[in-house]
ZAGURO-923300 format. One record per residue (C-alpha): y, x, z; residue in one letter. Coordinates in steps of 0.05 Angstrom, whole numbers, always signed. Example, Ala and Ser with C-alpha at 12.3 -4.5 7.8 and 13.67 -1.06 7.14 Angstrom:
BEGIN
SITE     yy     xx     zz code
SITE    -90   +246   +156    A
SITE    -21   +273   +143    S
REM end
This chain:
BEGIN
SITE     yy     xx     zz code
SITE     +4     +4     -2    X
SITE    +49    +53    +17    X
SITE    +32    +90    -65    X
SITE    +45    +29    -82    X
SITE   +117    +23    -46    X
SITE   +127    +91    -65    X
SITE   +107    +96   -138    X
SITE   +145    +29   -157    X
SITE   +195    +38   -107    X
SITE   +203    -22    -79    X
SITE   +240    -15    -10    X
SITE   +265    +45    +24    X
SITE   +285    +65    +89    X
SITE   +355    +67   +104    X
SITE   +400    +86   +162    X
SITE   +453    +38   +192    X
SITE   +520    +26   +231    X
SITE   +508    -36   +284    X
SITE   +564    -71   +338    X
SITE   +527    -54   +411    X
SITE   +546   -116   +447    X
SITE   +614    -79   +469    X
SITE   +631    -82   +397    X
SITE   +626   -145   +387    X
SITE   +656   -158   +459    X
SITE   +720   -125   +435    X
SITE   +712   -164   +361    X
SITE   +703   -236   +395    X
SITE   +770   -226   +443    X
SITE   +804   -189   +377    X
SITE   +793   -255   +344    X
SITE   +811   -295   +406    X
SITE   +872   -256   +417    X
SITE   +900   -263   +350    X
SITE   +885   -350   +348    X
SITE   +914   -349   +412    X
SITE   +980   -308   +373    X
SITE   +982   -345   +304    X
SITE   +977   -419   +358    X
SITE  +1022   -407   +404    X
SITE  +1088   -379   +355    X
SITE  +1068   -431   +302    X
SITE  +1111   -489   +323    X
SITE  +1152   -441   +338    X
SITE  +1164   -410   +271    X
SITE  +1164   -480   +233    X
SITE  +1219   -520   +282    X
SITE  +1266   -463   +264    X
SITE  +1328   -461   +282    X
SITE  +1381   -418   +238    X
SITE  +1447   -451   +241    X
SITE  +1501   -436   +215    X
SITE  +1565   -422   +269    X
SITE  +1626   -451   +235    X
SITE  +1601   -499   +173    X
SITE  +1646   -549   +143    X
SITE  +1576   -599   +133    X
SITE  +1525   -631   +178    X
SITE  +1468   -655   +126    X
SITE  +1423   -708   +169    X
SITE  +1360   -724   +146    X
SITE  +1360   -797   +144    X
SITE  +1292   -812   +166    X
SITE  +1303   -774   +242    X
SITE  +1281   -824   +297    X
SITE  +1354   -860   +337    X
SITE  +1342   -792   +383    X
SITE  +1350   -754   +335    X
SITE  +1408   -788   +311    X
SITE  +1440   -774   +384    X
SITE  +1423   -703   +371    X
SITE  +1459   -711   +313    X
SITE  +1530   -734   +338    X
SITE  +1524   -678   +399    X
SITE  +1512   -622   +349    X
SITE  +1588   -655   +301    X
SITE  +1611   -658   +366    X
SITE  +1596   -585   +393    X
SITE  +1631   -540   +332    X
SITE  +1708   -568   +310    X
SITE  +1693   -538   +247    X
SITE  +1644   -587   +209    X
SITE  +1685   -635   +177    X
SITE  +1637   -687   +147    X
SITE  +1565   -716   +157    X
SITE  +1528   -715   +100    X
SITE  +1463   -758   +115    X
SITE  +1403   -758    +67    X
SITE  +1340   -808    +48    X
SITE  +1303   -841    -12    X
SITE  +1288   -929    -16    X
SITE  +1257   -953    +55    X
SITE  +1185   -964    +35    X
SITE  +1191  -1035    +76    X
SITE  +1228  -1084    +95    X
SITE  +1263  -1053    +38    X
SITE  +1279  -1140    +11    X
SITE  +1300  -1151    +83    X
SITE  +1344  -1114    +98    X
SITE  +1417  -1098    +93    X
SITE  +1418  -1023    +82    X
SITE  +1360  -1011    +27    X
SITE  +1356   -931    +38    X
SITE  +1347   -884    +91    X
SITE  +1417   -864    +77    X
SITE  +1449   -918    +84    X
SITE  +1418   -942   +142    X
SITE  +1426   -871   +177    X
SITE  +1498   -867   +167    X
SITE  +1497   -946   +202    X
SITE  +1465   -918   +254    X
SITE  +1518   -854   +263    X
SITE  +1581   -895   +246    X
SITE  +1549   -948   +311    X
SITE  +1543   -892   +350    X
SITE  +1612   -877   +353    X
SITE  +1620   -832   +297    X
SITE  +1689   -848   +253    X
SITE  +1664   -882   +182    X
SITE  +1708   -835   +144    X
SITE  +1663   -778   +172    X
SITE  +1594   -798   +157    X
SITE  +1570   -803    +84    X
SITE  +1513   -831    +50    X
SITE  +1481   -790     -8    X
SITE  +1413   -836    -32    X
SITE  +1356   -812    -67    X
SITE  +1340   -875   -118    X
SITE  +1294   -888   -154    X
SITE  +1214   -879   -136    X
SITE  +1208   -832    -61    X
SITE  +1165   -786    -79    X
SITE  +1175   -712    -55    X
SITE  +1224   -739     -8    X
SITE  +1253   -678    +20    X
SITE  +1254   -647    -49    X
SITE  +1295   -707    -77    X
SITE  +1336   -721    -24    X
SITE  +1359   -641    -31    X
SITE  +1366   -652    -98    X
SITE  +1415   -713    -87    X
SITE  +1456   -679    -46    X
SITE  +1465   -621    -82    X
SITE  +1487   -664   -144    X
SITE  +1538   -702   -105    X
SITE  +1561   -627    -75    X
SITE  +1572   -610   -150    X
SITE  +1609   -677   -166    X
SITE  +1661   -657   -111    X
SITE  +1735   -616   -117    X
SITE  +1709   -544   -129    X
SITE  +1724   -516    -55    X
SITE  +1652   -561    -41    X
SITE  +1618   -486    -74    X
SITE  +1649   -446    -16    X
SITE  +1631   -477    +37    X
SITE  +1572   -481    +89    X
SITE  +1526   -526   +112    X
SITE  +1479   -539   +174    X
SITE  +1404   -584   +155    X
SITE  +1381   -627   +217    X
SITE  +1322   -632   +212    X
SITE  +1261   -665   +269    X
SITE  +1201   -615   +293    X
SITE  +1170   -572   +259    X
SITE  +1193   -605   +181    X
SITE  +1252   -566   +199    X
SITE  +1221   -497   +151    X
SITE  +1193   -543    +99    X
SITE  +1264   -587    +86    X
SITE  +1302   -518    +97    X
SITE  +1264   -490    +41    X
SITE  +1264   -550     -8    X
SITE  +1341   -560     +1    X
SITE  +1350   -484     -5    X
SITE  +1323   -492    -72    X
SITE  +1346   -542    -89    X
SITE  +1431   -522    -74    X
SITE  +1412   -455   -111    X
SITE  +1393   -478   -170    X
SITE  +1455   -525   -164    X
SITE  +1502   -505   -139    X
SITE  +1485   -416   -130    X
SITE  +1475   -374    -66    X
SITE  +1545   -389    -52    X
SITE  +1535   -437    -11    X
SITE  +1513   -418    +56    X
SITE  +1447   -456    +83    X
SITE  +1429   -463   +162    X
SITE  +1379   -501   +209    X
SITE  +1381   -545   +269    X
SITE  +1306   -566   +295    X
SITE  +1311   -621   +343    X
SITE  +1261   -639   +381    X
SITE  +1197   -694   +366    X
SITE  +1190   -752   +424    X
SITE  +1124   -755   +397    X
SITE  +1078   -693   +433    X
SITE  +1094   -644   +482    X
SITE  +1115   -574   +436    X
SITE  +1093   -526   +487    X
SITE  +1023   -561   +488    X
SITE  +1024   -586   +414    X
SITE   +955   -563   +403    X
SITE   +925   -607   +469    X
SITE   +951   -673   +435    X
SITE   +935   -706   +362    X
SITE  +1001   -721   +342    X
SITE  +1023   -646   +347    X
SITE   +963   -618   +327    X
SITE   +962   -659   +263    X
SITE  +1034   -652   +255    X
SITE  +1031   -569   +248    X
SITE   +971   -565   +204    X
SITE  +1010   -622   +160    X
SITE  +1074   -578   +160    X
SITE  +1026   -520   +154    X
SITE  +1005   -542    +87    X
SITE  +1073   -564    +56    X
SITE  +1103   -501    +73    X
SITE  +1053   -466    +51    X
SITE  +1057   -513    -14    X
SITE  +1127   -512    -31    X
SITE  +1131   -438    -15    X
SITE  +1087   -408    -62    X
SITE  +1054   -459   -120    X
SITE  +1124   -522   -120    X
SITE  +1159   -504   -196    X
SITE  +1205   -555   -158    X
SITE  +1215   -583   -236    X
SITE  +1257   -647   -222    X
SITE  +1320   -639   -264    X
SITE  +1389   -631   -220    X
SITE  +1446   -657   -262    X
REM end
């Protein structure tokens, strides 16, 4: 039998390296440490806060909650450089035919006025049509609106206010839309306001927090590396 193996070279004997139990323990510990590092920093990465210090405009995503609208008012009043609030949003997905306000932008504007912001300082810029790619569609609508204003708008700066982990994805899409329409001269900051639906410090222990972080992670990766944002800017 040994001679057969030698003649036809069906097998040979080799030395190999293998992990000891200490090696396996170190490897497992390293994987756990890396995983925990990702988990502990993921929420902060997506719920980013990087505002412009002296902005001219505050852009508020119209779908945010009433609590977030109060956060927007607090932000607006905290910086004297703000001149206007722009509310964004597509048409309402439900109650459209019953509601006085047909878009998130109009509804959010009405809410901010009701909460004490002068009507002359709140501008609704709705994204009309079928509500697909809502964040980017809203960004394009605002970019188009800014293009139609006096030339001085092109040199202004703005902060975008969004909720929780949606902030980084919205910021990415708005910057893409603004760059295509206006160019790099309009500086855009980002403000993330907390969500009331889960504990941000322990998001992985709650289904809503886990779902949002994972969903936004996938969404941000897609719009950053694959989404070509072909929607036309007029």
